[in-house]
C-alpha positions as CSV (number, residue, x, y, z in Angstrom):
1,M,71.0,95.7,188.7
2,N,67.5,96.2,189.9
3,P,65.5,94.3,192.5
4,P,63.4,91.9,191.4
5,P,59.7,93.2,191.1
6,L,57.7,92.1,194.2
7,A,55.1,89.3,193.8
8,I,51.9,90.6,195.4
9,A,48.8,88.9,194.9
10,P,46.4,91.3,193.1
11,A,43.9,91.1,195.7
12,D,46.5,92.6,198.1
13,R,46.6,95.2,195.9
14,Q,43.4,95.9,195.7
15,A,42.8,96.1,199.1
16,F,45.7,98.4,199.7
17,A,44.4,100.1,197.0
18,A,41.1,100.8,198.4
19,L,42.5,101.4,202.1
20,A,45.0,104.1,200.4
21,R,41.9,106.0,198.5
22,D,39.5,105.8,202.0
23,H,42.6,107.4,204.2
24,H,44.2,109.6,201.4
25,R,42.3,112.9,201.9
26,C,42.3,113.1,206.1
27,L,46.6,112.2,205.6
28,L,46.8,114.9,203.0
29,I,45.5,117.3,205.9
30,Y,47.2,115.7,208.6
31,A,50.3,115.9,206.5
32,R,49.2,119.8,205.6
33,A,49.2,120.6,209.6
34,L,52.3,119.2,209.8
35,A,54.2,120.7,206.8
36,R,51.5,123.8,206.2
37,N,52.8,123.5,202.5
38,E,50.7,121.6,200.2
39,A,53.2,120.2,197.8
40,T,55.2,119.2,200.8
41,A,52.1,117.3,202.3
42,A,51.5,115.4,199.2
43,D,55.2,114.3,199.3
44,L,55.2,113.1,202.7
45,V,51.8,111.3,201.9
46,Q,53.2,110.0,198.6
47,D,56.3,108.5,200.4
48,A,54.1,107.1,203.4
49,F,52.1,105.2,200.7
50,I,55.2,104.2,199.0
51,A,56.8,103.1,202.6
52,A,53.7,101.5,203.7
53,W,53.4,99.4,200.5
54,R,56.8,98.2,200.7
55,N,56.3,97.1,204.5
56,L,52.9,95.9,204.2
57,G,54.1,92.4,205.6
58,R,54.9,93.9,208.5
59,F,51.5,95.7,209.3
60,D,49.6,94.3,212.4
61,V,46.0,93.9,210.7
62,T,44.3,94.7,214.4
63,R,46.0,98.4,214.6
64,D,44.4,101.1,212.8
65,F,45.6,101.4,209.3
66,G,44.8,105.3,209.4
67,A,47.2,105.3,212.8
68,W,49.9,103.0,211.2
69,L,50.1,105.8,208.3
70,R,50.0,109.2,210.3
71,G,53.1,107.4,211.9
72,I,55.0,106.5,208.9
73,I,54.3,110.4,208.0
74,R,55.2,111.9,211.1
75,N,58.8,109.7,210.5
76,K,58.9,111.2,206.7
77,W,57.8,114.6,208.4
78,R,61.0,114.6,211.0
79,E,62.9,112.8,208.7
80,Y,62.0,115.9,206.3
81,L,63.1,118.5,209.1
82,R,66.7,116.8,209.5
83,H,67.3,117.6,205.9
84,H,65.7,121.3,205.7
85,A,66.5,122.7,209.3
86,R,64.9,125.8,208.2
87,E,61.1,124.2,208.6
88,V,59.6,125.0,211.8
89,D,59.0,121.3,213.8
90,V,55.8,120.4,215.5
91,D,56.2,120.0,219.5
92,D,54.9,116.3,220.7
93,A,51.7,117.5,222.5
94,T,50.2,118.9,219.6
95,L,51.1,115.9,217.2
96,E,49.4,113.8,220.3
97,A,46.4,116.1,220.1
98,W,46.3,115.8,216.4
99,E,46.5,111.7,216.6
100,S,43.6,111.7,218.9
101,R,41.6,113.8,217.0
102,F,42.4,111.9,213.5
103,A,41.8,108.4,215.5
104,Q,38.2,110.1,216.2
105,W,37.8,110.9,212.9
106,D,38.7,107.3,211.6
107,A,36.7,105.6,214.2
108,N,33.2,107.5,213.3
109,R,34.2,107.2,209.7
110,G,34.6,103.4,210.2
111,S,31.4,102.9,212.5
112,G,29.3,104.3,209.3
113,G,29.3,107.5,211.4
114,V,29.5,110.7,209.6
115,D,32.4,112.0,207.8
116,L,33.8,115.0,209.0
117,L,35.3,116.1,205.2
118,E,32.1,115.6,203.6
119,S,30.2,117.4,206.1
120,L,32.0,120.2,206.0
121,D,32.6,120.3,202.1
122,E,28.4,120.3,202.7
123,C,28.3,123.3,205.3
124,L,30.3,125.2,202.9
125,K,27.8,124.6,200.1
126,H,25.4,126.6,202.3
127,L,27.3,129.6,203.4
128,P,26.6,132.5,201.5
129,D,28.4,133.0,198.3
130,A,30.6,136.1,200.0
131,M,31.7,134.0,203.0
132,S,32.3,130.9,201.1
133,Q,34.6,132.5,198.8
134,A,36.3,134.0,201.6
135,V,36.8,130.4,202.9
136,Q,37.9,129.0,199.7
137,R,40.1,131.8,198.6
138,F,41.9,132.2,202.2
139,Y,42.2,128.3,203.3
140,Y,41.8,126.2,200.2
141,L,44.0,128.6,197.9
142,E,46.1,130.2,200.2
143,E,46.0,133.7,199.1
144,P,46.7,136.6,201.5
145,G,43.7,138.0,203.2
146,E,45.1,141.4,202.1
147,S,45.2,140.4,198.3
148,I,41.6,138.5,198.6
149,A,40.1,141.9,200.0
150,I,41.2,144.1,197.1
151,A,39.9,141.3,194.5
152,L,36.6,141.6,196.5
153,G,36.5,145.1,196.7
154,I,36.2,145.2,200.1
155,D,38.5,146.3,203.4
156,T,40.8,144.0,205.0
157,A,38.7,144.7,208.4
158,T,35.7,143.7,206.3
159,F,37.5,140.8,205.0
160,R,38.7,139.3,208.3
161,K,35.2,139.5,209.9
162,R,33.7,137.8,206.9
163,L,36.5,135.2,207.4
164,E,35.3,135.4,211.3
165,R,32.0,134.8,210.6
166,A,32.1,131.8,207.8
167,R,34.1,129.8,210.5
168,H,31.7,130.2,212.9
169,A,28.9,129.3,210.6
170,L,31.1,126.4,209.4
171,R,31.3,125.5,213.2
172,S,28.0,125.9,213.8
173,C,26.6,123.7,211.1
174,L,29.4,120.9,211.7
175,D,28.0,121.1,215.4
176,R,24.4,120.0,214.1
177,K,25.8,117.4,211.5
178,L,28.3,115.7,213.6
179,P,27.7,113.5,217.0
180,T,29.3,114.6,220.1
181,P,32.4,112.5,221.0
182,A,31.9,110.1,224.0
């Protein structure tokens, strides 16, 4: 016998949906950093949203919603690791550093500040095409560097240098666009 559906007010559904949309991209990045795999990251975020929805009544509204969801993702990741012993766990110090960085991003976004991901997208658009292709293929499409070099008709060392220059240009662009943390 199936349990009865939860009776949740439409306003709560809308509020949850809005919060989920606002945090989805950052949560995917966070989960991707943990899992180092796009599909696993998407699963972790989806599982976290389901868990958050089911436990919405337990959420302390005085806490940060993004931090709460990142905590759920961390727990889902640990659960995943227990079932997949070959995966590499992320140490607690790294997790704390990531949590601090993501909390800064949330605070910046919540205060009407500049969104890091939007700024990164904007900076990527201003890169020369050769650099932009290198970044997109390597980081977004996760193609191996050797394959990208062959496809672009360049030497592997040239590709690595191009990627290094692209990262430097993106870092410089972001430094100009984003406020310095206090």
